[in-house]
PDB file with SEQRES, HELIX, SHEET and CRYST1 records, atoms N, CA, C and O in Angstrom:
SEQRES   1 A   89  MET THR VAL SER THR HIS VAL LEU ASP ALA THR ALA GLY          
SEQRES   2 A   89  VAL PRO ALA ALA GLY VAL PRO VAL SER LEU SER PHE ARG          
SEQRES   3 A   89  SER ALA ARG GLY TRP LEU THR PHE GLY THR GLY GLN TYR          
SEQRES   4 A   89  PHE ALA ALA ARG GLY VAL ALA THR PHE TYR PRO GLU VAL          
SEQRES   5 A   89  ALA ILE THR PHE THR VAL ALA THR GLU PRO ASN PRO ALA          
SEQRES   6 A   89  GLY LYS ASP SER GLY HIS TYR HIS VAL PRO LEU LEU LEU          
SEQRES   7 A   89  SER PRO PHE GLY TYR SER THR TYR ARG GLY ASN                  
HELIX    1 AA1 THR A   36  ALA A   42  1                                   7    
SHEET    1 AA1 2 THR A   2  SER A   4  0                                        
SHEET    2 AA1 2 HIS A  71  HIS A  73  1                                        
SHEET    1 AA2 3 VAL A   7  ASP A   9  0                                        
SHEET    2 AA2 3 LEU A  76  SER A  79  1                                        
SHEET    3 AA2 3 GLY A  82  THR A  85 -1                                        
SHEET    1 AA3 3 VAL A  21  ARG A  26  0                                        
SHEET    2 AA3 3 ARG A  29  PHE A  34 -1                                        
SHEET    3 AA3 3 VAL A  52  THR A  57 -1                                        
CRYST1    1.000    1.000    1.000  90.00  90.00  90.00 P 1           1          
ATOM      1  N   MET A   1       6.667  54.830  54.933  1.00  0.00           N  
ATOM      2  CA  MET A   1       6.223  53.589  54.333  1.00  0.00           C  
ATOM      3  C   MET A   1       5.737  52.666  55.435  1.00  0.00           C  
ATOM      4  O   MET A   1       6.336  52.582  56.507  1.00  0.00           O  
ATOM      5  N   THR A   2       4.633  51.971  55.151  1.00  0.00           N  
ATOM      6  CA  THR A   2       4.122  50.961  56.077  1.00  0.00           C  
ATOM      7  C   THR A   2       3.986  49.639  55.336  1.00  0.00           C  
ATOM      8  O   THR A   2       3.788  49.612  54.121  1.00  0.00           O  
ATOM      9  N   VAL A   3       4.094  48.542  56.080  1.00  0.00           N  
ATOM     10  CA  VAL A   3       3.960  47.197  55.529  1.00  0.00           C  
ATOM     11  C   VAL A   3       3.020  46.414  56.425  1.00  0.00           C  
ATOM     12  O   VAL A   3       3.145  46.445  57.650  1.00  0.00           O  
ATOM     13  N   SER A   4       2.074  45.710  55.809  1.00  0.00           N  
ATOM     14  CA  SER A   4       1.194  44.817  56.559  1.00  0.00           C  
ATOM     15  C   SER A   4       1.134  43.482  55.842  1.00  0.00           C  
ATOM     16  O   SER A   4       1.495  43.377  54.670  1.00  0.00           O  
ATOM     17  N   THR A   5       0.675  42.469  56.551  1.00  0.00           N  
ATOM     18  CA  THR A   5       0.561  41.143  55.964  1.00  0.00           C  
ATOM     19  C   THR A   5      -0.530  40.367  56.678  1.00  0.00           C  
ATOM     20  O   THR A   5      -0.960  40.747  57.768  1.00  0.00           O  
ATOM     21  N   HIS A   6      -0.968  39.306  56.080  1.00  0.00           N  
ATOM     22  CA  HIS A   6      -1.769  38.292  56.752  1.00  0.00           C  
ATOM     23  C   HIS A   6      -1.400  36.960  56.129  1.00  0.00           C  
ATOM     24  O   HIS A   6      -0.982  36.902  54.973  1.00  0.00           O  
ATOM     25  N   VAL A   7      -1.555  35.895  56.890  1.00  0.00           N  
ATOM     26  CA  VAL A   7      -1.211  34.556  56.423  1.00  0.00           C  
ATOM     27  C   VAL A   7      -2.446  33.691  56.533  1.00  0.00           C  
ATOM     28  O   VAL A   7      -3.077  33.627  57.588  1.00  0.00           O  
ATOM     29  N   LEU A   8      -2.794  33.020  55.436  1.00  0.00           N  
ATOM     30  CA  LEU A   8      -3.938  32.108  55.424  1.00  0.00           C  
ATOM     31  C   LEU A   8      -3.445  30.679  55.262  1.00  0.00           C  
ATOM     32  O   LEU A   8      -2.623  30.394  54.391  1.00  0.00           O  
ATOM     33  N   ASP A   9      -3.950  29.783  56.100  1.00  0.00           N  
ATOM     34  CA  ASP A   9      -3.634  28.360  56.006  1.00  0.00           C  
ATOM     35  C   ASP A   9      -4.642  27.748  55.040  1.00  0.00           C  
ATOM     36  O   ASP A   9      -5.809  27.563  55.387  1.00  0.00           O  
ATOM     37  N   ALA A  10      -4.195  27.439  53.838  1.00  0.00           N  
ATOM     38  CA  ALA A  10      -5.095  26.948  52.789  1.00  0.00           C  
ATOM     39  C   ALA A  10      -5.654  25.569  53.106  1.00  0.00           C  
ATOM     40  O   ALA A  10      -6.768  25.251  52.688  1.00  0.00           O  
ATOM     41  N   THR A  11      -4.911  24.745  53.834  1.00  0.00           N  
ATOM     42  CA  THR A  11      -5.406  23.395  54.144  1.00  0.00           C  
ATOM     43  C   THR A  11      -6.479  23.414  55.220  1.00  0.00           C  
ATOM     44  O   THR A  11      -7.404  22.603  55.191  1.00  0.00           O  
ATOM     45  N   ALA A  12      -6.361  24.333  56.169  1.00  0.00           N  
ATOM     46  CA  ALA A  12      -7.350  24.427  57.242  1.00  0.00           C  
ATOM     47  C   ALA A  12      -8.457  25.421  56.917  1.00  0.00           C  
ATOM     48  O   ALA A  12      -9.528  25.387  57.524  1.00  0.00           O  
ATOM     49  N   GLY A  13      -8.195  26.317  55.949  1.00  0.00           N  
ATOM     50  CA  GLY A  13      -9.194  27.311  55.576  1.00  0.00           C  
ATOM     51  C   GLY A  13      -9.379  28.406  56.612  1.00  0.00           C  
ATOM     52  O   GLY A  13     -10.458  28.987  56.723  1.00  0.00           O  
ATOM     53  N   VAL A  14      -8.324  28.688  57.372  1.00  0.00           N  
ATOM     54  CA  VAL A  14      -8.399  29.696  58.431  1.00  0.00           C  
ATOM     55  C   VAL A  14      -7.126  30.547  58.410  1.00  0.00           C  
ATOM     56  O   VAL A  14      -6.131  30.159  57.799  1.00  0.00           O  
ATOM     57  N   PRO A  15      -7.158  31.708  59.078  1.00  0.00           N  
ATOM     58  CA  PRO A  15      -5.918  32.472  59.222  1.00  0.00           C  
ATOM     59  C   PRO A  15      -4.886  31.640  59.977  1.00  0.00           C  
ATOM     60  O   PRO A  15      -5.230  30.903  60.901  1.00  0.00           O  
ATOM     61  N   ALA A  16      -3.641  31.761  59.587  1.00  0.00           N  
ATOM     62  CA  ALA A  16      -2.552  31.025  60.229  1.00  0.00           C  
ATOM     63  C   ALA A  16      -1.988  31.884  61.358  1.00  0.00           C  
ATOM     64  O   ALA A  16      -1.000  32.595  61.176  1.00  0.00           O  
ATOM     65  N   ALA A  17      -2.615  31.813  62.504  1.00  0.00           N  
ATOM     66  CA  ALA A  17      -2.195  32.622  63.650  1.00  0.00           C  
ATOM     67  C   ALA A  17      -0.869  32.123  64.203  1.00  0.00           C  
ATOM     68  O   ALA A  17      -0.620  30.920  64.270  1.00  0.00           O  
ATOM     69  N   GLY A  18      -0.031  33.058  64.594  1.00  0.00           N  
ATOM     70  CA  GLY A  18       1.208  32.701  65.263  1.00  0.00           C  
ATOM     71  C   GLY A  18       2.396  32.443  64.362  1.00  0.00           C  
ATOM     72  O   GLY A  18       3.424  31.967  64.842  1.00  0.00           O  
ATOM     73  N   VAL A  19       2.298  32.738  63.067  1.00  0.00           N  
ATOM     74  CA  VAL A  19       3.450  32.571  62.169  1.00  0.00           C  
ATOM     75  C   VAL A  19       4.421  33.715  62.440  1.00  0.00           C  
ATOM     76  O   VAL A  19       4.051  34.879  62.285  1.00  0.00           O  
ATOM     77  N   PRO A  20       5.665  33.405  62.843  1.00  0.00           N  
ATOM     78  CA  PRO A  20       6.620  34.487  63.052  1.00  0.00           C  
ATOM     79  C   PRO A  20       6.984  35.162  61.727  1.00  0.00           C  
ATOM     80  O   PRO A  20       7.161  34.492  60.710  1.00  0.00           O  
ATOM     81  N   VAL A  21       7.093  36.479  61.747  1.00  0.00           N  
ATOM     82  CA  VAL A  21       7.421  37.252  60.539  1.00  0.00           C  
ATOM     83  C   VAL A  21       8.516  38.249  60.883  1.00  0.00           C  
ATOM     84  O   VAL A  21       8.458  38.918  61.916  1.00  0.00           O  
ATOM     85  N   SER A  22       9.520  38.345  60.008  1.00  0.00           N  
ATOM     86  CA  SER A  22      10.528  39.386  60.178  1.00  0.00           C  
ATOM     87  C   SER A  22      10.585  40.205  58.896  1.00  0.00           C  
ATOM     88  O   SER A  22      10.400  39.682  57.797  1.00  0.00           O  
ATOM     89  N   LEU A  23      10.841  41.486  59.056  1.00  0.00           N  
ATOM     90  CA  LEU A  23      10.926  42.409  57.925  1.00  0.00           C  
ATOM     91  C   LEU A  23      12.311  43.028  57.916  1.00  0.00           C  
ATOM     92  O   LEU A  23      12.776  43.550  58.929  1.00  0.00           O  
ATOM     93  N   SER A  24      12.960  42.966  56.773  1.00  0.00           N  
ATOM     94  CA  SER A  24      14.259  43.610  56.589  1.00  0.00           C  
ATOM     95  C   SER A  24      14.130  44.579  55.431  1.00  0.00           C  
ATOM     96  O   SER A  24      13.309  44.384  54.535  1.00  0.00           O  
ATOM     97  N   PHE A  25      14.945  45.625  55.453  1.00  0.00           N  
ATOM     98  CA  PHE A  25      14.872  46.637  54.410  1.00  0.00           C  
ATOM     99  C   PHE A  25      16.281  47.066  54.049  1.00  0.00           C  
ATOM    100  O   PHE A  25      17.088  47.397  54.918  1.00  0.00           O  
ATOM    101  N   ARG A  26      16.564  47.055  52.763  1.00  0.00           N  
ATOM    102  CA  ARG A  26      17.846  47.554  52.286  1.00  0.00           C  
ATOM    103  C   ARG A  26      17.623  48.254  50.959  1.00  0.00           C  
ATOM    104  O   ARG A  26      17.069  47.661  50.032  1.00  0.00           O  
ATOM    105  N   SER A  27      18.037  49.478  50.856  1.00  0.00           N  
ATOM    106  CA  SER A  27      17.962  50.218  49.610  1.00  0.00           C  
ATOM    107  C   SER A  27      16.524  50.250  49.119  1.00  0.00           C  
ATOM    108  O   SER A  27      15.629  50.631  49.872  1.00  0.00           O  
ATOM    109  N   ALA A  28      16.281  49.856  47.863  1.00  0.00           N  
ATOM    110  CA  ALA A  28      14.941  49.912  47.282  1.00  0.00           C  
ATOM    111  C   ALA A  28      14.224  48.574  47.372  1.00  0.00           C  
ATOM    112  O   ALA A  28      13.259  48.346  46.643  1.00  0.00           O  
ATOM    113  N   ARG A  29      14.674  47.683  48.252  1.00  0.00           N  
ATOM    114  CA  ARG A  29      14.013  46.383  48.369  1.00  0.00           C  
ATOM    115  C   ARG A  29      13.628  46.120  49.812  1.00  0.00           C  
ATOM    116  O   ARG A  29      14.318  46.526  50.747  1.00  0.00           O  
ATOM    117  N   GLY A  30      12.512  45.434  49.970  1.00  0.00           N  
ATOM    118  CA  GLY A  30      12.082  44.972  51.281  1.00  0.00           C  
ATOM    119  C   GLY A  30      12.042  43.460  51.266  1.00  0.00           C  
ATOM    120  O   GLY A  30      11.771  42.852  50.231  1.00  0.00           O  
ATOM    121  N   TRP A  31      12.309  42.855  52.402  1.00  0.00           N  
ATOM    122  CA  TRP A  31      12.240  41.391  52.512  1.00  0.00           C  
ATOM    123  C   TRP A  31      11.331  41.035  53.667  1.00  0.00           C  
ATOM    124  O   TRP A  31      11.416  41.641  54.735  1.00  0.00           O  
ATOM    125  N   LEU A  32      10.460  40.057  53.467  1.00  0.00           N  
ATOM    126  CA  LEU A  32       9.617  39.498  54.535  1.00  0.00           C  
ATOM    127  C   LEU A  32       9.957  38.023  54.638  1.00  0.00           C  
ATOM    128  O   LEU A  32       9.896  37.311  53.636  1.00  0.00           O  
ATOM    129  N   THR A  33      10.315  37.543  55.826  1.00  0.00           N  
ATOM    130  CA  THR A  33      10.561  36.127  56.033  1.00  0.00           C  
ATOM    131  C   THR A  33       9.538  35.592  57.022  1.00  0.00           C  
ATOM    132  O   THR A  33       9.380  36.117  58.124  1.00  0.00           O  
ATOM    133  N   PHE A  34       8.848  34.538  56.607  1.00  0.00           N  
ATOM    134  CA  PHE A  34       7.812  33.904  57.416  1.00  0.00           C  
ATOM    135  C   PHE A  34       8.352  32.595  57.969  1.00  0.00           C  
ATOM    136  O   PHE A  34       8.891  31.784  57.216  1.00  0.00           O  
ATOM    137  N   GLY A  35       8.217  32.376  59.274  1.00  0.00           N  
ATOM    138  CA  GLY A  35       8.671  31.139  59.910  1.00  0.00           C  
ATOM    139  C   GLY A  35       7.630  30.042  59.784  1.00  0.00           C  
ATOM    140  O   GLY A  35       7.016  29.645  60.774  1.00  0.00           O  
ATOM    141  N   THR A  36       7.434  29.556  58.578  1.00  0.00           N  
ATOM    142  CA  THR A  36       6.384  28.564  58.316  1.00  0.00           C  
ATOM    143  C   THR A  36       6.668  27.217  58.976  1.00  0.00           C  
ATOM    144  O   THR A  36       5.737  26.507  59.357  1.00  0.00           O  
ATOM    145  N   GLY A  37       7.943  26.859  59.115  1.00  0.00           N  
ATOM    146  CA  GLY A  37       8.289  25.594  59.766  1.00  0.00           C  
ATOM    147  C   GLY A  37       7.824  25.556  61.205  1.00  0.00           C  
ATOM    148  O   GLY A  37       7.310  24.539  61.671  1.00  0.00           O  
ATOM    149  N   GLN A  38       8.002  26.665  61.913  1.00  0.00           N  
ATOM    150  CA  GLN A  38       7.554  26.743  63.306  1.00  0.00           C  
ATOM    151  C   GLN A  38       6.042  26.606  63.401  1.00  0.00           C  
ATOM    152  O   GLN A  38       5.527  25.931  64.293  1.00  0.00           O  
ATOM    153  N   TYR A  39       5.338  27.244  62.485  1.00  0.00           N  
ATOM    154  CA  TYR A  39       3.872  27.176  62.471  1.00  0.00           C  
ATOM    155  C   TYR A  39       3.398  25.736  62.296  1.00  0.00           C  
ATOM    156  O   TYR A  39       2.565  25.260  63.068  1.00  0.00           O  
ATOM    157  N   PHE A  40       3.924  25.042  61.286  1.00  0.00           N  
ATOM    158  CA  PHE A  40       3.477  23.672  61.038  1.00  0.00           C  
ATOM    159  C   PHE A  40       3.964  22.704  62.112  1.00  0.00           C  
ATOM    160  O   PHE A  40       3.237  21.776  62.467  1.00  0.00           O  
ATOM    161  N   ALA A  41       5.181  22.895  62.644  1.00  0.00           N  
ATOM    162  CA  ALA A  41       5.691  22.028  63.715  1.00  0.00           C  
ATOM    163  C   ALA A  41       4.791  22.098  64.944  1.00  0.00           C  
ATOM    164  O   ALA A  41       4.555  21.082  65.597  1.00  0.00           O  
ATOM    165  N   ALA A  42       4.293  23.278  65.258  1.00  0.00           N  
ATOM    166  CA  ALA A  42       3.402  23.446  66.411  1.00  0.00           C  
ATOM    167  C   ALA A  42       2.088  22.702  66.228  1.00  0.00           C  
ATOM    168  O   ALA A  42       1.387  22.423  67.200  1.00  0.00           O  
ATOM    169  N   ARG A  43       1.755  22.384  64.991  1.00  0.00           N  
ATOM    170  CA  ARG A  43       0.521  21.658  64.678  1.00  0.00           C  
ATOM    171  C   ARG A  43       0.774  20.187  64.346  1.00  0.00           C  
ATOM    172  O   ARG A  43      -0.158  19.454  64.016  1.00  0.00           O  
ATOM    173  N   GLY A  44       2.034  19.757  64.434  1.00  0.00           N  
ATOM    174  CA  GLY A  44       2.374  18.363  64.145  1.00  0.00           C  
ATOM    175  C   GLY A  44       2.260  18.009  62.680  1.00  0.00           C  
ATOM    176  O   GLY A  44       1.951  16.867  62.339  1.00  0.00           O  
ATOM    177  N   VAL A  45       2.509  18.989  61.792  1.00  0.00           N  
ATOM    178  CA  VAL A  45       2.373  18.797  60.347  1.00  0.00           C  
ATOM    179  C   VAL A  45       3.748  18.939  59.694  1.00  0.00           C  
ATOM    180  O   VAL A  45       4.454  19.920  59.929  1.00  0.00           O  
ATOM    181  N   ALA A  46       4.123  17.956  58.873  1.00  0.00           N  
ATOM    182  CA  ALA A  46       5.382  18.054  58.121  1.00  0.00           C  
ATOM    183  C   ALA A  46       5.225  19.087  57.013  1.00  0.00           C  
ATOM    184  O   ALA A  46       4.156  19.212  56.416  1.00  0.00           O  
ATOM    185  N   THR A  47       6.299  19.828  56.743  1.00  0.00           N  
ATOM    186  CA  THR A  47       6.259  20.836  55.692  1.00  0.00           C  
ATOM    187  C   THR A  47       7.541  20.797  54.870  1.00  0.00           C  
ATOM    188  O   THR A  47       8.604  20.452  55.386  1.00  0.00           O  
ATOM    189  N   PHE A  48       7.442  21.141  53.621  1.00  0.00           N  
ATOM    190  CA  PHE A  48       8.587  21.167  52.721  1.00  0.00           C  
ATOM    191  C   PHE A  48       9.364  22.470  52.834  1.00  0.00           C  
ATOM    192  O   PHE A  48      10.570  22.498  52.590  1.00  0.00           O  
ATOM    193  N   TYR A  49       8.677  23.554  53.205  1.00  0.00           N  
ATOM    194  CA  TYR A  49       9.288  24.878  53.284  1.00  0.00           C  
ATOM    195  C   TYR A  49       9.389  25.320  54.748  1.00  0.00           C  
ATOM    196  O   TYR A  49       8.380  25.722  55.328  1.00  0.00           O  
ATOM    197  N   PRO A  50      10.582  25.256  55.362  1.00  0.00           N  
ATOM    198  CA  PRO A  50      10.714  25.683  56.749  1.00  0.00           C  
ATOM    199  C   PRO A  50      10.588  27.201  56.926  1.00  0.00           C  
ATOM    200  O   PRO A  50      10.293  27.679  58.021  1.00  0.00           O  
ATOM    201  N   GLU A  51      10.810  27.945  55.856  1.00  0.00           N  
ATOM    202  CA  GLU A  51      10.563  29.379  55.870  1.00  0.00           C  
ATOM    203  C   GLU A  51      10.261  29.847  54.454  1.00  0.00           C  
ATOM    204  O   GLU A  51      10.645  29.208  53.474  1.00  0.00           O  
ATOM    205  N   VAL A  52       9.573  30.962  54.370  1.00  0.00           N  
ATOM    206  CA  VAL A  52       9.251  31.570  53.080  1.00  0.00           C  
ATOM    207  C   VAL A  52       9.772  33.001  53.109  1.00  0.00           C  
ATOM    208  O   VAL A  52       9.367  33.792  53.961  1.00  0.00           O  
ATOM    209  N   ALA A  53      10.657  33.333  52.192  1.00  0.00           N  
ATOM    210  CA  ALA A  53      11.188  34.693  52.079  1.00  0.00           C  
ATOM    211  C   ALA A  53      10.579  35.357  50.845  1.00  0.00           C  
ATOM    212  O   ALA A  53      10.617  34.802  49.747  1.00  0.00           O  
ATOM    213  N   ILE A  54      10.030  36.524  51.037  1.00  0.00           N  
ATOM    214  CA  ILE A  54       9.420  37.277  49.947  1.00  0.00           C  
ATOM    215  C   ILE A  54      10.191  38.583  49.803  1.00  0.00           C  
ATOM    216  O   ILE A  54      10.270  39.374  50.743  1.00  0.00           O  
ATOM    217  N   THR A  55      10.752  38.800  48.633  1.00  0.00           N  
ATOM    218  CA  THR A  55      11.480  40.025  48.332  1.00  0.00           C  
ATOM    219  C   THR A  55      10.618  40.881  47.417  1.00  0.00           C  
ATOM    220  O   THR A  55      10.083  40.386  46.425  1.00  0.00           O  
ATOM    221  N   PHE A  56      10.481  42.154  47.743  1.00  0.00           N  
ATOM    222  CA  PHE A  56       9.668  43.039  46.908  1.00  0.00           C  
ATOM    223  C   PHE A  56      10.349  44.386  46.768  1.00  0.00           C  
ATOM    224  O   PHE A  56      11.163  44.772  47.607  1.00  0.00           O  
ATOM    225  N   THR A  57      10.012  45.096  45.708  1.00  0.00           N  
ATOM    226  CA  THR A  57      10.578  46.407  45.421  1.00  0.00           C  
ATOM    227  C   THR A  57       9.735  47.487  46.081  1.00  0.00           C  
ATOM    228  O   THR A  57       8.506  47.458  46.017  1.00  0.00           O  
ATOM    229  N   VAL A  58      10.398  48.425  46.706  1.00  0.00           N  
ATOM    230  CA  VAL A  58       9.735  49.559  47.339  1.00  0.00           C  
ATOM    231  C   VAL A  58       9.861  50.748  46.394  1.00  0.00           C  
ATOM    232  O   VAL A  58      10.962  51.234  46.138  1.00  0.00           O  
ATOM    233  N   ALA A  59       8.742  51.204  45.888  1.00  0.00           N  
ATOM    234  CA  ALA A  59       8.739  52.336  44.956  1.00  0.00           C  
ATOM    235  C   ALA A  59       9.024  53.627  45.712  1.00  0.00           C  
ATOM    236  O   ALA A  59       8.584  53.804  46.847  1.00  0.00           O  
ATOM    237  N   THR A  60       9.757  54.513  45.078  1.00  0.00           N  
ATOM    238  CA  THR A  60      10.060  55.802  45.698  1.00  0.00           C  
ATOM    239  C   THR A  60       9.164  56.908  45.160  1.00  0.00           C  
ATOM    240  O   THR A  60       9.221  58.043  45.633  1.00  0.00           O  
ATOM    241  N   GLU A  61       8.343  56.582  44.181  1.00  0.00           N  
ATOM    242  CA  GLU A  61       7.430  57.560  43.589  1.00  0.00           C  
ATOM    243  C   GLU A  61       6.042  56.939  43.491  1.00  0.00           C  
ATOM    244  O   GLU A  61       5.915  55.717  43.564  1.00  0.00           O  
ATOM    245  N   PRO A  62       5.001  57.749  43.328  1.00  0.00           N  
ATOM    246  CA  PRO A  62       3.660  57.189  43.158  1.00  0.00           C  
ATOM    247  C   PRO A  62       3.605  56.257  41.952  1.00  0.00           C  
ATOM    248  O   PRO A  62       4.333  56.444  40.977  1.00  0.00           O  
ATOM    249  N   ASN A  63       2.747  55.266  42.030  1.00  0.00           N  
ATOM    250  CA  ASN A  63       2.618  54.336  40.902  1.00  0.00           C  
ATOM    251  C   ASN A  63       1.915  55.014  39.724  1.00  0.00           C  
ATOM    252  O   ASN A  63       1.380  56.110  39.891  1.00  0.00           O  
ATOM    253  N   PRO A  64       1.900  54.392  38.531  1.00  0.00           N  
ATOM    254  CA  PRO A  64       1.318  55.036  37.339  1.00  0.00           C  
ATOM    255  C   PRO A  64      -0.144  55.446  37.493  1.00  0.00           C  
ATOM    256  O   PRO A  64      -0.600  56.369  36.818  1.00  0.00           O  
ATOM    257  N   ALA A  65      -0.880  54.770  38.374  1.00  0.00           N  
ATOM    258  CA  ALA A  65      -2.285  55.135  38.561  1.00  0.00           C  
ATOM    259  C   ALA A  65      -2.428  56.367  39.449  1.00  0.00           C  
ATOM    260  O   ALA A  65      -3.538  56.843  39.686  1.00  0.00           O  
ATOM    261  N   GLY A  66      -1.293  56.883  39.943  1.00  0.00           N  
ATOM    262  CA  GLY A  66      -1.327  58.080  40.762  1.00  0.00           C  
ATOM    263  C   GLY A  66      -1.584  57.812  42.231  1.00  0.00           C  
ATOM    264  O   GLY A  66      -1.716  58.750  43.017  1.00  0.00           O  
ATOM    265  N   LYS A  67      -1.658  56.542  42.614  1.00  0.00           N  
ATOM    266  CA  LYS A  67      -1.915  56.214  44.014  1.00  0.00           C  
ATOM    267  C   LYS A  67      -0.626  56.271  44.818  1.00  0.00           C  
ATOM    268  O   LYS A  67       0.464  56.056  44.289  1.00  0.00           O  
ATOM    269  N   ASP A  68      -0.764  56.556  46.069  1.00  0.00           N  
ATOM    270  CA  ASP A  68       0.384  56.601  46.964  1.00  0.00           C  
ATOM    271  C   ASP A  68       0.972  55.200  47.108  1.00  0.00           C  
ATOM    272  O   ASP A  68       0.242  54.244  47.372  1.00  0.00           O  
ATOM    273  N   SER A  69       2.280  55.076  46.937  1.00  0.00           N  
ATOM    274  CA  SER A  69       2.934  53.782  47.062  1.00  0.00           C  
ATOM    275  C   SER A  69       3.538  53.606  48.453  1.00  0.00           C  
ATOM    276  O   SER A  69       4.410  52.757  48.637  1.00  0.00           O  
ATOM    277  N   GLY A  70       3.096  54.386  49.429  1.00  0.00           N  
ATOM    278  CA  GLY A  70       3.653  54.356  50.765  1.00  0.00           C  
ATOM    279  C   GLY A  70       3.215  53.196  51.628  1.00  0.00           C  
ATOM    280  O   GLY A  70       3.759  53.018  52.718  1.00  0.00           O  
ATOM    281  N   HIS A  71       2.249  52.393  51.186  1.00  0.00           N  
ATOM    282  CA  HIS A  71       1.802  51.233  51.961  1.00  0.00           C  
ATOM    283  C   HIS A  71       1.911  49.983  51.111  1.00  0.00           C  
ATOM    284  O   HIS A  71       1.552  49.982  49.933  1.00  0.00           O  
ATOM    285  N   TYR A  72       2.409  48.922  51.719  1.00  0.00           N  
ATOM    286  CA  TYR A  72       2.541  47.629  51.043  1.00  0.00           C  
ATOM    287  C   TYR A  72       1.854  46.573  51.888  1.00  0.00           C  
ATOM    288  O   TYR A  72       2.176  46.401  53.064  1.00  0.00           O  
ATOM    289  N   HIS A  73       0.901  45.863  51.284  1.00  0.00           N  
ATOM    290  CA  HIS A  73       0.246  44.737  51.942  1.00  0.00           C  
ATOM    291  C   HIS A  73       0.701  43.485  51.204  1.00  0.00           C  
ATOM    292  O   HIS A  73       0.487  43.362  49.998  1.00  0.00           O  
ATOM    293  N   VAL A  74       1.329  42.556  51.921  1.00  0.00           N  
ATOM    294  CA  VAL A  74       1.931  41.371  51.311  1.00  0.00           C  
ATOM    295  C   VAL A  74       1.338  40.123  51.962  1.00  0.00           C  
ATOM    296  O   VAL A  74       1.876  39.641  52.959  1.00  0.00           O  
ATOM    297  N   PRO A  75       0.237  39.588  51.419  1.00  0.00           N  
ATOM    298  CA  PRO A  75      -0.381  38.397  51.988  1.00  0.00           C  
ATOM    299  C   PRO A  75       0.368  37.123  51.586  1.00  0.00           C  
ATOM    300  O   PRO A  75       1.059  37.091  50.568  1.00  0.00           O  
ATOM    301  N   LEU A  76       0.218  36.077  52.403  1.00  0.00           N  
ATOM    302  CA  LEU A  76       0.796  34.767  52.115  1.00  0.00           C  
ATOM    303  C   LEU A  76      -0.285  33.716  52.259  1.00  0.00           C  
ATOM    304  O   LEU A  76      -0.917  33.608  53.310  1.00  0.00           O  
ATOM    305  N   LEU A  77      -0.499  32.941  51.206  1.00  0.00           N  
ATOM    306  CA  LEU A  77      -1.407  31.795  51.231  1.00  0.00           C  
ATOM    307  C   LEU A  77      -0.522  30.568  51.368  1.00  0.00           C  
ATOM    308  O   LEU A  77       0.359  30.343  50.539  1.00  0.00           O  
ATOM    309  N   LEU A  78      -0.748  29.773  52.408  1.00  0.00           N  
ATOM    310  CA  LEU A  78       0.212  28.765  52.819  1.00  0.00           C  
ATOM    311  C   LEU A  78      -0.406  27.371  52.920  1.00  0.00           C  
ATOM    312  O   LEU A  78      -1.536  27.215  53.383  1.00  0.00           O  
ATOM    313  N   SER A  79       0.346  26.362  52.481  1.00  0.00           N  
ATOM    314  CA  SER A  79       0.022  24.960  52.747  1.00  0.00           C  
ATOM    315  C   SER A  79       1.346  24.271  53.055  1.00  0.00           C  
ATOM    316  O   SER A  79       2.400  24.866  52.828  1.00  0.00           O  
ATOM    317  N   PRO A  80       1.335  23.041  53.564  1.00  0.00           N  
ATOM    318  CA  PRO A  80       2.591  22.391  53.924  1.00  0.00           C  
ATOM    319  C   PRO A  80       3.571  22.210  52.764  1.00  0.00           C  
ATOM    320  O   PRO A  80       4.777  22.115  52.988  1.00  0.00           O  
ATOM    321  N   PHE A  81       3.071  22.163  51.536  1.00  0.00           N  
ATOM    322  CA  PHE A  81       3.947  21.879  50.402  1.00  0.00           C  
ATOM    323  C   PHE A  81       3.863  22.905  49.284  1.00  0.00           C  
ATOM    324  O   PHE A  81       4.220  22.614  48.142  1.00  0.00           O  
ATOM    325  N   GLY A  82       3.396  24.101  49.607  1.00  0.00           N  
ATOM    326  CA  GLY A  82       3.341  25.153  48.610  1.00  0.00           C  
ATOM    327  C   GLY A  82       2.902  26.461  49.243  1.00  0.00           C  
ATOM    328  O   GLY A  82       2.378  26.474  50.357  1.00  0.00           O  
ATOM    329  N   TYR A  83       3.117  27.557  48.536  1.00  0.00           N  
ATOM    330  CA  TYR A  83       2.672  28.864  48.994  1.00  0.00           C  
ATOM    331  C   TYR A  83       2.491  29.784  47.796  1.00  0.00           C  
ATOM    332  O   TYR A  83       3.009  29.532  46.708  1.00  0.00           O  
ATOM    333  N   SER A  84       1.737  30.861  48.029  1.00  0.00           N  
ATOM    334  CA  SER A  84       1.482  31.855  47.000  1.00  0.00           C  
ATOM    335  C   SER A  84       1.415  33.214  47.679  1.00  0.00           C  
ATOM    336  O   SER A  84       1.011  33.322  48.837  1.00  0.00           O  
ATOM    337  N   THR A  85       1.813  34.245  46.953  1.00  0.00           N  
ATOM    338  CA  THR A  85       1.741  35.599  47.479  1.00  0.00           C  
ATOM    339  C   THR A  85       1.399  36.568  46.347  1.00  0.00           C  
ATOM    340  O   THR A  85       1.489  36.223  45.169  1.00  0.00           O  
ATOM    341  N   TYR A  86       1.014  37.765  46.719  1.00  0.00           N  
ATOM    342  CA  TYR A  86       0.681  38.796  45.744  1.00  0.00           C  
ATOM    343  C   TYR A  86       0.726  40.139  46.471  1.00  0.00           C  
ATOM    344  O   TYR A  86       0.780  40.177  47.701  1.00  0.00           O  
ATOM    345  N   ARG A  87       0.704  41.219  45.731  1.00  0.00           N  
ATOM    346  CA  ARG A  87       0.608  42.525  46.377  1.00  0.00           C  
ATOM    347  C   ARG A  87      -0.858  42.843  46.589  1.00  0.00           C  
ATOM    348  O   ARG A  87      -1.620  43.010  45.636  1.00  0.00           O  
ATOM    349  N   GLY A  88      -1.233  42.922  47.833  1.00  0.00           N  
ATOM    350  CA  GLY A  88      -2.607  43.245  48.180  1.00  0.00           C  
ATOM    351  C   GLY A  88      -2.787  44.743  48.283  1.00  0.00           C  
ATOM    352  O   GLY A  88      -1.909  45.517  47.902  1.00  0.00           O  
ATOM    353  N   ASN A  89      -3.931  45.142  48.798  1.00  0.00           N  
ATOM    354  CA  ASN A  89      -4.170  46.578  48.977  1.00  0.00           C  
ATOM    355  C   ASN A  89      -4.768  46.859  50.323  1.00  0.00           C  
ATOM    356  O   ASN A  89      -5.038  48.015  50.650  1.00  0.00           O  
TER     357      ASN A  89                                                      
END                                                                             
C-alpha cells in the first residue's frame, strides 16, 4: 500500500509547501495528521485549526470497480478557518 498527499492553501491559491505530515496505521485504518498551525504560524497568520487529522479506511480487497485499492491519495484544501479533503486518485 502507498499513500500520497498534497496540500493547497485556498487563501493564497498555491500549494502549501512545508506543512508537516505524519502517517499512522493501525489495523484497517490509516491516519494522516497535518501540522497546519506550524504552516500558518510561519506565515504570521492566525488559524482556528492547529492540526488536521484525517482518518480513512484501508481496503483489503479491490474496490467494486475492480481497481487496485493499494494506493491512497488524500489531498487537503486548507484555509486558516476551514479545510476540506477527499479521496483523490
